[in-house]
C-alpha positions as CSV (number, residue, x, y, z in Angstrom):
1,X,7.9,12.5,-24.4
2,X,5.1,13.3,-22.0
3,X,2.5,10.6,-21.7
4,X,-1.2,10.6,-20.8
5,X,-2.9,9.1,-17.7
6,X,-4.2,6.3,-19.9
7,X,-0.7,5.5,-21.0
8,X,0.4,4.9,-17.4
9,X,-2.7,3.0,-16.6
10,X,-2.2,0.8,-19.6
11,X,1.3,0.0,-18.5
12,X,0.2,-0.8,-15.0
13,X,-2.5,-3.2,-16.2
14,X,-0.3,-4.9,-18.7
15,X,3.0,-5.2,-16.7
16,X,2.2,-5.1,-13.0
17,X,2.2,-8.8,-12.8
18,X,3.8,-11.2,-10.4
19,X,4.9,-13.3,-13.2
20,X,7.3,-10.5,-14.3
21,X,8.8,-10.2,-10.9
22,X,11.9,-12.3,-11.6
23,X,14.6,-11.0,-11.5
24,X,13.8,-8.7,-8.5
25,X,14.8,-9.1,-4.8
26,X,11.0,-8.4,-4.1
27,X,10.4,-12.1,-5.0
28,X,11.8,-13.2,-1.5
29,X,9.0,-11.3,0.3
30,X,6.4,-13.9,-1.0
31,X,7.9,-16.5,1.3
32,X,6.9,-14.6,4.4
33,X,3.2,-14.4,5.0
34,X,3.6,-13.0,8.5
35,X,4.1,-9.1,8.4
36,X,6.6,-9.1,11.3
37,X,8.8,-11.6,9.3
38,X,8.2,-9.9,6.0
39,X,9.3,-6.5,7.1
40,X,12.7,-7.8,8.1
41,X,13.1,-9.9,5.0
42,X,12.1,-6.9,3.0
43,X,14.7,-4.7,4.7
44,X,17.4,-7.2,4.0
45,X,16.3,-7.5,0.4
46,X,16.1,-3.7,-0.1
47,X,19.4,-2.9,1.6
48,X,21.3,-5.3,-0.7
49,X,19.5,-4.1,-3.8
50,X,22.6,-2.4,-5.3
51,X,24.8,-3.8,-8.1
52,X,24.1,-6.5,-10.6
53,X,20.7,-8.0,-10.2
54,X,21.8,-11.6,-10.4
55,X,24.4,-11.0,-7.7
56,X,21.7,-9.2,-5.6
57,X,19.4,-12.2,-5.8
58,X,22.3,-14.6,-4.9
59,X,23.3,-12.5,-1.9
60,X,19.8,-11.8,-0.5
61,X,19.1,-15.6,-0.8
62,X,22.2,-16.4,1.1
63,X,21.6,-13.9,3.9
64,X,17.9,-14.9,4.4
65,X,18.8,-18.6,4.3
66,X,21.4,-17.8,7.0
67,X,18.6,-16.3,9.1
68,X,16.5,-19.4,8.9
69,X,12.7,-19.6,8.8
70,X,12.2,-16.6,11.1
71,X,14.3,-13.5,10.4
72,X,12.7,-11.8,13.4
73,X,13.8,-14.5,15.8
74,X,17.2,-14.6,14.2
75,X,17.6,-10.8,14.8
76,X,16.3,-11.0,18.4
77,X,18.6,-13.8,19.3
78,X,21.7,-12.3,17.5
79,X,24.9,-11.8,19.5
80,X,28.1,-10.4,18.1
81,X,29.9,-13.7,18.4
82,X,27.0,-15.6,16.8
83,X,26.8,-13.3,13.9
84,X,30.6,-13.3,13.5
85,X,30.6,-17.1,13.1
86,X,27.8,-17.1,10.6
87,X,29.0,-14.2,8.5
88,X,32.7,-14.9,8.7
89,X,34.4,-13.7,5.5
90,X,31.1,-12.3,4.1
91,X,31.6,-9.9,1.2
92,X,29.2,-8.3,-1.2
93,X,30.6,-5.3,-3.1
94,X,31.1,-2.6,-0.6
95,X,29.5,-4.6,2.2
96,X,31.8,-6.7,4.3
97,X,31.6,-8.9,7.4
98,X,31.5,-6.2,10.1
99,X,28.8,-4.2,8.4
100,X,26.3,-7.1,8.0
101,X,27.0,-7.9,11.7
102,X,26.1,-4.3,12.6
103,X,23.0,-4.4,10.5
104,X,21.6,-7.4,12.3
105,X,22.5,-5.8,15.7
106,X,20.8,-2.6,14.6
107,X,17.6,-4.5,13.7
108,X,17.7,-6.3,17.1
109,X,18.0,-2.9,18.8
110,X,15.0,-1.5,17.0
111,X,12.9,-4.6,17.7
112,X,13.8,-4.5,21.4
113,X,13.0,-0.7,21.6
114,X,9.9,-0.5,19.4
115,X,8.6,-4.0,19.0
116,X,8.7,-3.9,15.2
117,X,10.2,-2.1,12.3
118,X,6.8,-0.7,11.5
119,X,6.4,0.8,15.0
120,X,9.8,2.4,14.7
121,X,8.8,4.0,11.4
122,X,5.4,5.1,12.8
123,X,7.2,6.9,15.7
124,X,8.4,9.4,13.1
125,X,5.4,9.3,10.8
126,X,2.8,12.1,10.5
127,X,-0.3,11.4,8.3
128,X,-0.4,15.2,7.5
129,X,3.1,15.3,5.9
130,X,3.1,15.7,2.2
131,X,5.5,12.7,1.8
132,X,7.1,10.0,3.9
133,X,10.5,11.7,3.7
134,X,10.6,13.0,7.3
135,X,9.7,9.6,8.7
136,X,12.1,7.8,6.3
137,X,14.9,10.0,7.5
138,X,14.1,9.2,11.2
139,X,13.9,5.6,10.4
140,X,17.3,5.6,8.7
141,X,18.9,7.5,11.6
142,X,17.5,4.8,14.0
143,X,19.1,2.1,11.9
144,X,22.5,3.9,11.7
145,X,22.5,4.9,15.3
146,X,25.8,3.8,16.9
147,X,27.0,1.7,14.0
148,X,28.5,2.0,10.6
149,X,26.1,1.0,7.9
150,X,27.7,3.1,5.1
151,X,26.8,0.7,2.2
152,X,23.6,-0.7,3.4
153,X,21.7,2.4,4.8
154,X,22.6,5.8,3.2
155,X,23.1,8.9,5.4
156,X,19.6,10.6,5.3
157,X,21.1,14.0,5.9
158,X,22.9,14.0,2.6
159,X,21.4,14.4,-0.9
160,X,21.0,10.6,-1.4
161,X,17.9,9.5,-3.3
162,X,17.3,6.9,-0.5
163,X,16.4,4.6,-3.3
164,X,16.5,1.3,-1.3
165,X,14.6,2.6,1.6
166,X,11.9,3.9,-0.6
167,X,11.9,0.5,-2.3
168,X,11.4,-1.1,1.0
169,X,8.5,1.2,1.8
170,X,6.9,0.5,-1.7
171,X,6.9,-3.2,-0.9
172,X,5.6,-2.9,2.6
173,X,3.0,-0.1,2.2
174,X,1.5,-0.8,-1.2
175,X,-0.7,-3.9,-1.7
176,X,-1.5,-5.4,-5.1
177,X,-0.6,-8.4,-7.2
178,X,3.1,-7.4,-7.0
179,X,3.7,-5.5,-3.8
180,X,2.6,-7.7,-0.7
181,X,2.0,-4.7,1.7
182,X,1.5,-5.2,5.4
183,X,2.1,-1.7,6.8
184,X,-1.5,-0.5,6.7
185,X,-1.2,2.7,8.7
186,X,0.9,4.6,6.0
187,X,-0.8,6.1,3.1
188,X,0.5,5.1,-0.4
189,X,-0.3,8.7,-1.5
190,X,2.9,9.8,0.6
191,X,5.3,7.3,-1.0
192,X,8.4,8.4,-3.0
193,X,9.8,6.8,-6.1
194,X,12.8,4.5,-5.5
195,X,15.2,6.3,-7.8
196,X,18.3,4.9,-9.3
197,X,20.1,5.6,-12.6
198,X,17.9,3.2,-14.4
199,X,14.6,4.8,-13.2
200,X,16.1,8.2,-13.6
201,X,16.7,7.6,-17.3
202,X,13.1,6.4,-17.7
203,X,11.7,9.3,-15.9
204,X,13.7,11.8,-18.1
205,X,12.5,9.9,-21.3
206,X,8.8,10.3,-20.1
207,X,9.3,13.9,-19.1
208,X,8.8,13.3,-15.4
209,X,11.9,15.3,-14.5
210,X,14.3,17.8,-16.1
211,X,17.0,17.2,-13.4
212,X,20.3,15.6,-14.5
213,X,21.1,14.3,-11.0
214,X,19.3,11.3,-9.5
215,X,19.2,12.9,-6.1
216,X,16.4,13.5,-3.5
217,X,15.3,16.6,-5.3
218,X,14.7,14.5,-8.5
219,X,12.8,11.9,-6.3
220,X,10.5,14.6,-5.0
221,X,10.0,16.0,-8.5
222,X,9.3,12.6,-10.2
223,X,6.9,11.6,-7.3
224,X,5.0,14.8,-7.7
225,X,4.7,14.3,-11.4
226,X,3.5,10.7,-11.0
227,X,1.0,11.9,-8.4
228,X,-0.8,13.9,-11.2
229,X,-1.6,10.5,-12.7
230,X,-2.7,8.8,-9.6
231,X,-3.0,11.0,-6.6
232,X,-3.8,8.3,-4.0
233,X,-1.1,5.8,-5.2
234,X,1.6,7.5,-7.4
235,X,4.3,4.9,-7.0
236,X,2.1,2.1,-8.4
237,X,3.8,2.7,-11.7
238,X,7.3,2.0,-10.4
239,X,7.4,-1.7,-10.9
240,X,6.0,-1.8,-14.4
241,X,8.3,1.1,-15.6
242,X,11.4,-0.5,-14.2
243,X,10.7,-3.8,-16.0
244,X,11.9,-2.1,-19.2
245,X,15.6,-2.5,-19.6
246,X,15.9,-5.1,-16.7
247,X,14.0,-8.0,-18.3
248,X,15.5,-9.4,-21.5
249,X,12.0,-9.5,-23.1
250,X,11.1,-5.8,-22.3
251,X,13.3,-3.2,-24.1
252,X,13.8,0.3,-22.8
253,X,13.1,1.5,-26.4
254,X,9.6,0.1,-26.2
255,X,8.5,2.7,-23.6
């Protein structure tokens, strides 16, 4: 069911609205006007964006509330003992107490080494690269270095679609009514689609991919297909497309 550029632009105009954000972990980013706070809140929200959306919202809300008004200061002041007290007994699907402790300590290490999550990403970023994939893999390795983040940060050297990290990048790089942006040194043209089973099904329906597996190869294929409709900002359509089948008032069959 191949669509025209006008079809995608109509979807974007009609459905890329902040009022349609709920339920989406993206909604938490609007509470952080400062980029250095927002990038950490975004990483938390993105890394927990797996499973039932209502439980995702509940969990992200709890974790960010535990971090207080400044996730950045929370990370910088984190110690294993302090985190163990705060997150004692924590459990969300495959993520347990020790992993969320490791997550905050990994963020602290990056902040101390690079100054910000953005500067860590930029250490691996090359504007001439066709996509952000090389930088994204470097960023993921930095997060995983020396700790086990098996459920929160996927192994970038496997065939994972890296959906949650691509979602994080969409939020932080793009800037419009929905995505708050903040990372201005990265080109939206290089972004990759945050691909999960839901988006993969939509992409197949719209003839954006023929692949049966929702893997990194499908990510590259779908992103390249979307780039034909908007070369400078291909992932602008991700939010409006994924509303279908998530919101009760937007049926997948209406695509």
